[in-house]
N, C-alpha and C positions, 0 to 999 in steps of 0.2 A: 297307332300313333308312335309307340315306342320304337318299333322297327324303322319307321320313317325317319325319326330323328337320328337313329344310328346310321342309316343310309346317307343322310345329308351330311353328317359329321365326317364319315369315312370318305365321302366324295370330295368334300372340301379339303381334307388333309391329303388325300391322294393328289389332287391338283397342285397343292403347295409343294408336295414332295417331288413331283416331276419337274416343276419349275426350279426348285432349289438345286436339283441335280444338273439341270441345264446351266444354271448360273455358275456352279462349281466348275463344270467343264469349260465354260467360257473364260473364267478366271485362269484356269490351268493353261489354256492355249495362249491367252494374252501374255502370261508370264514367260512363255517360251519364245515370244517374238523379240528379236534383237532390239535393244535400246528401250522399247516400250516396257518390256518385262521387268527391267530394273526398277521402275517406278511403282510397281504393284507390290505392296507388302503382303507377306504370307498371312498376316492377321486378318486380311479381308475375308478369308474362309470362315472366321469365327463371328463375323458381323451379321448376327441373326436378324437384327432389326432391319438392316438393309435388304437382306434376302427376303424377309417377310413383305417388305414394301414392294420389292420387285415382283414377288409372287402375286400380290394383289393387283399391281399394275398389269402384269401379264394376263391375269384372269379377265380383268376388265377389257383389255385389248382383244383377247380371244373371243369374248362374247360380242363385242362391238363388231369385230370382223365377221363373226358368225351371222349377225343380223344383216350385214352387207352382202354376205355370200348368199343368203336366202333370197334377198331381193334380186340378186343376179340370176339365181336359178329360175325364179318365176318369170323374169324378163326374158331369159333365154328361151324358155318353152313358149312364151308368147311369140317370140321371133320365129320359132320353128313353125308355129301355126300360121303366121303370115306367109312364110316361105312356101309351105306345103299347100296352103289353101289359096294362095294368091288373092287373099281378101284383105279387107281393112285398109285399102289404099284408095285415096281420092284421085281425081284426074291430075292434080299437080304433084302427086307422089307422096303427100304427107300422110303418115300412118294414122288411121282412125281406129279407135278402140271399139270396134263393132262387137255385138254380143256373140255372134258366131265365132269370131276369131278368138275372143277371150275364153269362151267355153272350150274350144279346141285346144288352146294352150294349157288350160287346166287339166284336160284329159291326158295330154302327153306327160304333164308333170306327175299325175297319179301313176301312170304306167311305169315311168322310168325311175322315179325317186322312191315313193313308199313301197311299190311292188318289186321292181327289178333290183334296185340297190338294197332294199330291205331284205329281200330273199338272199342276196349275196352275203350281206353282213351276218345273217342268221345261220347260213349254211356253211360258210367258209371258216376254216381254222387258220388263225394267223398268230405268229409269235407276238406276245405283248409283255416283253421283259419288265418294263417298269411296274406293271401290276403284280407280277410274280415277286419282284424285289420288295415291293411295298408290303405284301402279305408276309414274306419271310422275315424282313427286318423288324417288323412290329408284332410278329406272332399273332396275327389276326385270323379270324375264321374265314376260310375260303368262300363258303356259301354267302356269308354276310357281305363281304367286300365285293365279290364279283356280281352277285345278284343285285346288290344296292347300286353299284356303279352302272350296271346295265340299265336299270330302271331310271336312274337319275340322268345318265348321259343322253338317252333317247328323249327323256322328258325335256331336258334343257335345249336340245337341238330342235325339238318341236316348238317350244316356246319362242325360239329365235325366229320362227316363221310368222309371229304375230304382226310385225309391221308390214311385211310383204303381203300377208293374207288380207289385212285391212285395206291396203291400197288396191289390191286386185279386186277385193269384194266391192269397194266403192266404185270402181270402174264398171263392175257388173251390175251395180245397183242392189247388191245383196251382201252388205258388209258382214253382218253377224253370222248369216248362214255359211258364207264362204270361210270365215275365220274358224268356226267350229268344225266345218268339214275338213279343212286343211289340218287342224290340230289332231282330230280324231283319226283321220286317214294316215297321217305320218306316224303317229305314235302307235295306233292300233296295228297297222301292218308290220311295223318293226318289232313290236312285242310278239305278234303272232308268229313271225318267221324265226325269232329267237327261240320260241317254244318248239316250233317244228324242227329246228336244227337240233334241239336236244332229243326230240323223239327219234329222228333219223339216226342219231348216235347209237340208240339202243339196237339198231339193226346191224351194227358192226360191219359196215361195208368197207371193202378195200378202197385204196386210193383211186384206182382206175374206175371202179364202179361209181364212186362219188363224183368223179370228173364227168363221166357219161351222164349221170343223173342230173348234175347241175347244168350241163350244156343243154340237155333236153328241156329242162325247165325254162332256161333262158330263151331257147327257140320258141317254146310254147307261148311265152309272154309276148315276145316281139311279133310272132305270127298272129296271135289273137288281136293285138293292137293294129296290125296291118289290115286284117280282115274288117275290123270295125271302122277303120279309116276309109277303106275302099267302099264299104256299104253305106258310108255317110251317116254312121250311127253315133259318132263321137259327141256331137252337140246335144242330141236328145238324152244320151246317157249321162253326160255331165250336168245337164240341166236338172235331172233327177237327183244327182249327187248333192247339189247345193240347195235342194229344197229341204223343208223340215223333215219330210219322210226319209230322205237320203241321210241327213244328219243323224236321225235317230238310229238308222241301221249301222252307221259307222261308229256311233257312240256305243252300241251293243258290241261291235267287234272290238273296240278299245277295252271295254270292261271285261269281256270274255278273255281277251288275250292276256290281260294282267292277271286274272284269276288263274288261268292255265299255267302261266310262267311261274307264279308264286307257289303253285301246288304241284310242280313237277317232282315226282317222288325219287328220282334217281339223280338229283342235283349234285350230290357229293361225288358219285361215281363219274358223272359227266365232267365235273371240274377237275378231278384227278386225270381224266383222259385229256382234257383241254390243256392242263399244265404240262403233261407228258408230251403232247404234240408240239406245244410252244417250245419246250426245252429241246426236243429233237430238231426242230426247225432252226433254232439258234445255234446249236452245236454244228449242224450241217453247214450253215452259212459261215460259221467261223472257220471250219476246216477248209471250205472252198476258197476263202479269201486268204488263207495262210497268214492270219493276223493283220492283213492290210487290204482294205477294199480298194486301195489306189492301184494295186497291181493284180487284182483278181482275174481280170480278163486275160492278162499275159500268162498267168499260171494255167488258166483253163485252156488257152490255145496250145500251151506246151503239152498238155495231156492228150490233145487230139492230134498231135503231129504224126504224120505218116511219111516215112522217108521216100524220096523220089530220085530220079536220075539227076546227078549233079555234074556230069561231064561237060555240059555246055559252058561252064565258067572256068575251064582250065586255063584259058588265056589270060585271066586276071590274077593279080598278085596282091598280097597283104590285105589291108582293110577293104578295098573295093571288092575283093573276092568274098570276104566275110559278109558284107552287106548284100551282095547279089545272091549269095548262097542262102542267107537268112530269108529273104523275101521269096526266093524260089521254093524253099521248103514250106513256107507258110502261105503260099499263094492259094492252094485249095481252100484253106480256112478263111482267108480274106474274101475269096470269091463267093464262098457260101454265105458269109455275112452280107456281101453285096446283093446276092440273090434274094435274101430275106427282105432287104430294104426295097428291092424292086418289086417284091410281092405287094408291099404297101403302095408303091407308086402305081402298080397295075390295078389295084383295087380302086385307087383314086380315078384312074382312067375309066374304069367301068362305071363308077359312080357318076362321073361327068357325062358319060354317054347315056346312062339311064335317065338322069335328071334332064338332059337336053331333049331326050325323046318325049318326056312328059311335059315339056315346055316350061320347066321351072326357072329357066334363065331368061324368059322373054322380057321381064321387067328389069333385068340387071343391065347396067350401063358400064362403059369402060371406066368412068369415074368411080363407080362402086368397086370395081376390081382393084383399083390402086390401093384400096383399104386393106387388101389381103397381103400386100408386099411386106409389111412389118412382121407378119407371121412367119415368113420364110427364114428370118434370122433364128428364131427359136427352133424351127423345124430342122434347119441345117445343124444347129447345135446338137440336137438329139440324134441325128443320123450320121454325123461326121465320123471319119476313121482316125482322126487325130489322136485321141486318147488310146485307142486300140493299138495303133502303131507304136506309140511311146512305150506302152506296157510290154508289147511284144519284143521290142529291141532291147529293153533293159533286162527283162527276165531271161531271154534266150541268147543274149550276146554281151551287152555292156557290163552286166554284173560280174562276169568273169574277165572280160578283156580289158577293163579299165585298170586292172592291176599291172598291166604291161606298159612300160614306158613308151614303146613305139606307138601304141594305140592312143596315147595322150598328146602326141605331137600336133601342132597347130594345123598343119596341112591335112592330116588324117581326120581330125575332128571336123574341119570345115567341109571336106569332101563327103564325109559321112552324113553331115547335116543336110547338104544339098541333095544327096541321093535319096534320103528318107523323105525329104520334103516333096521331091518329084513323085515318089511312089504314093504318098498320101494324097497329093493333089490329083493324081490319076483317078483314084477311087472317088474322091469328093466331087470331081468334075463330072463323073458319070452320073452321080446322084443329081447334080444340078441340071444335067441334060434331061434326066427323067422328069424333074419338076417342070422344066421348060416345056416338055412335051404335053403335060397336063393342060397348061394354058393354051398351047397351040391347038390341041384337040377341042378345047372349049370354044375357041373362036371359029374353028372350021365348022363345027356343028351348029353354030348360032349366027350364021350370016356374017362372019368375019367382023364382029362388032369391036374387036380390039385392034387398035391402030399399030402401025409399024413403030411409032414412037414408044408405045407401051412396051413392045417386045425388045426394042433397043435398050430401054431402061432396065427391063427385067433381066436381059442377058448380062448387062453390066453389073447389076446387083448380085446375081448368082455367081458370076465370075469372081467378084470381090469377096463374097462369102466363102466360096471354095478356097480361095487363096488364104483368107484369114484363118479359117478353121484347120487348114492344112499346116499353117505356120505356127499358130499360137501355142499349141501343146508342145511341139518340138522346141520352140523358143524358150518357154518356161523351163522345160526339162533340161536343156543344155545350159541355161543361165543359172539355174538353182541346183539341179541334180539332187533331188531331195531324198533319194533312197540309199540305204546302207547295204552292205554285202549280205546282211540277214533279211533283206527285203522289208525293212521297216521304213516308215516315213518320219524323218527327223526335222523337217522344216515346216513349222507352223505357217510360214508365209506361203508355201505351196498350197496348203489347204485353204487359206484365205483367198488366194487368187482364183482357185477353182470355184469357190463359193461366189466370188464376185462375178466371174464369167457367167455362171448360171443365172445370177440375179439380173445381169445386163440382158442376157438372152430372153429371160422371162418377161422383163419389163417391155421388151419390144412388142410383146403380144398386147400389152396394156395401152400402148400409145394409140392415138386416134388421128394420125395423119392420113389424108386421102389423096395428096398430090404426089408428083414425082420428086419433090424436094427431099422427102425422107430417103428415098432410094439413092439419089445422087449424093446426099450427105453421108449416108452410111458407107456407100461404095468408096467415096473419097477418103473418109477417115480410116477405113479398113486398109486400103492400099498404102496410105501414108504410114500407118502403124507397121505394116509388113516391111516397107522400105527402110524405115528407121531401125526396125528390129534386125534386119539383115546386117546393117552396119554395126549394131551392138554385138551380134553374134560373131562377126569376123574379128572384132576387137577383144571381146571379153570371154567367149566360150573356151578358148585354150586355157584360161586360168580357172574357170569355174566347173568345167566338165570333168569330175573326178568322183571316186567313191567316197561317200560320207562315213565318218566314224560313228 
């Protein structure tokens, strides 16, 4: 009991420590925002009562969101069961909670959450700088802090499944058995794989061997689940899991895993290795970003540059020559990035073809497919070349050329902006065509169930998103130009805008519009934004596009 109280105390202090650091960082960036920063007193850093209150609020919010996330996980795997099994639907299309579908969903959850993700968490090494800082700042025992955090965090995440497990168990008619099974399975497998990760450490495998072994284990898990699904054994296996016999077995796994984890004899050596790996990862990441993650891609592209024939631009002069030469030199790197994205689109095409072959889209209607349109906003955000081009042109051209007066002339700045926008739009439009082809293949293989109206709206949305994401990064770059000659970011506003764009993109995944109004609204707003933005660029960019001190 003494160790448990120490674990709980350290866990609570570590959570408050991480939130306090985040609050300090937030205050720091707010102080650097023009106008707003003047009203934030430095004494706010010493307001420990406020920070402690924020820490408690943050913890409460994190646990409430964790409860919601677990409900989402369980609902998602039930949805997978409905999709794969084509069960649980009545004639009018209303989803019924049949026993078979619920058992299948629970089986998929066991495979991918406690087993697949549990193995990854126990097997993979990742940098956890706040934990290292917490140990060093307060001179605490590595074993006590890390072991206690491991036990407590897995336990808290397991407890967050209580509402989801009770609801799922009530639908199954086995609330208590389902609850105990979910808790024991989640915590038991996570503790077991954390122990096995420590055992594998003693083998001193190279990075390549660890990668091969981890990949083989992932293939084995997914392959075994696929075999069980094809043999229609998922339902009977899960039915045993939620029986009292299955609960007893998982309770034994849970108890055994905790015992093994607490009695691992080389814990101190393992933690030294863990801290060393975490430190190396952080140092490597820092060196790769050259002190700024906002230009890391540009620096990485510079390192990969291979000189090519440049004679084709001899007819150009001045800034047009520099821009054409820059994109010519980096064309192979940009094309490689495009190919990687097309590999993902190709995988989506194969997935659509396979799912169509097995008849998984038989019950899907055109109305259902309109619900996928909001996802395209976030998808284009992830795939866009806008940020890559901005980093490329600054690191490899503007950081030097902006010191020359001729390069800062209005005509030169506007022509450069237009050329870079066209190049970025070229790559983003190819991605849009790839996405469009996925929908086209889907309707071809499923009796052309999508109408021409759908494709007209889809085309307009993809065109608008290609334009938006080709324009936005360049627009903000030219209007703020947040980088110094030493490649530091000196504009907090730039970071805020980057965060806001991510939030807007992510929130598009969360909306639940199923009609064409969403696509038409987003398309109109995007094109209006770009139109107004071009006017602003023509008027303001010659004044704002310069090297920051």
